[in-house]
C-alpha positions as CSV (number, residue, x, y, z in Angstrom):
1,M,-28.1,45.9,-8.6
2,H,-24.9,44.1,-9.8
3,L,-23.4,44.5,-6.4
4,L,-26.4,42.9,-4.8
5,Y,-25.9,39.8,-6.9
6,T,-22.1,39.7,-6.7
7,F,-21.7,40.2,-3.0
8,F,-25.0,38.8,-1.6
9,L,-27.0,36.4,-3.7
10,H,-24.2,34.5,-5.4
11,P,-22.3,33.7,-2.2
12,I,-25.5,32.7,-0.4
13,L,-26.5,30.4,-3.2
14,T,-23.0,28.9,-3.4
15,L,-23.0,28.2,0.4
16,L,-26.4,26.5,0.1
17,I,-25.1,24.3,-2.7
18,Y,-22.1,23.4,-0.5
19,A,-24.4,22.7,2.4
20,M,-26.5,20.4,0.3
21,V,-23.5,18.5,-0.8
22,A,-22.2,18.3,2.7
23,S,-25.6,17.1,4.0
24,A,-25.6,14.3,1.4
25,I,-22.0,13.2,2.2
26,I,-22.6,13.3,5.9
27,S,-25.8,11.2,5.6
28,W,-23.9,8.6,3.5
29,L,-21.1,8.5,6.1
30,I,-23.7,8.0,8.9
31,V,-25.5,5.2,7.0
32,F,-22.3,3.4,6.3
33,D,-21.2,3.7,10.0
34,V,-18.2,5.9,9.2
35,L,-19.6,8.6,11.5
36,D,-21.4,8.0,14.7
37,R,-24.4,10.4,15.3
38,S,-24.0,9.9,19.1
39,N,-20.7,11.8,18.8
40,R,-21.5,15.4,20.0
41,I,-19.5,17.2,17.3
42,V,-21.0,15.1,14.5
43,W,-24.5,15.7,16.0
44,Q,-23.9,19.5,16.1
45,I,-22.7,19.6,12.6
46,T,-25.6,17.5,11.3
47,Q,-28.1,19.7,13.2
48,F,-26.6,22.9,11.8
49,I,-26.5,21.6,8.2
50,D,-30.0,20.2,8.6
51,A,-31.3,23.5,9.9
52,L,-29.9,25.2,6.7
53,T,-31.2,22.7,4.2
54,R,-34.4,21.3,5.6
55,P,-36.6,24.3,4.9
56,L,-35.6,24.2,1.2
57,I,-35.7,20.5,0.7
58,E,-38.9,19.5,2.5
59,P,-41.3,21.0,-0.1
60,L,-39.4,19.1,-2.8
61,R,-39.7,15.9,-0.8
62,R,-43.4,16.3,-0.8
63,I,-43.4,16.5,-4.6
64,I,-40.7,14.1,-5.6
65,P,-41.1,10.5,-4.4
66,P,-38.0,8.5,-3.6
67,I,-36.9,6.0,-6.2
68,G,-36.4,2.8,-4.3
69,S,-34.6,4.0,-1.2
70,V,-32.8,6.9,-3.0
71,D,-34.0,10.4,-2.3
72,L,-33.5,12.6,-5.4
73,S,-34.8,15.8,-3.9
74,P,-31.3,17.0,-2.8
75,L,-30.1,16.6,-6.4
76,V,-33.1,18.5,-7.8
77,L,-32.5,21.3,-5.2
78,I,-28.8,21.5,-6.2
79,L,-29.8,21.8,-9.9
80,I,-32.4,24.5,-9.1
81,L,-29.9,26.5,-7.0
82,L,-27.3,26.2,-9.8
83,F,-29.8,27.4,-12.4
84,L,-30.7,30.3,-10.2
85,R,-27.1,31.2,-9.4
86,D,-25.6,30.7,-12.9
87,G,-28.5,31.2,-15.2
88,L,-31.5,33.2,-14.1
89,L,-30.1,35.7,-11.6
90,P,-27.2,36.9,-13.8
91,M,-29.7,37.7,-16.5
92,I,-31.8,39.7,-14.1
93,F,-29.0,41.6,-12.3
94,L,-26.3,42.0,-14.9
């Protein structure tokens, strides 16, 4: 069971956290016109990251309303993933 956590669950949760951070950074860069979404490479990267993160973040977006124009659901998802990775799952598997 320890190997399942160490070699499978921990890396997947870590990659999801990185994908969430990358998604937030890319969305800010697009909003501030640093990146152009019509660029094919930028579009492919955003589509890939969006495909990874959207299924996890959409249920939270239905529950957590934006404050002003700030969407806090990515932050909440990152905190949930960190709690799972560093708090709950090590207690279960170790």
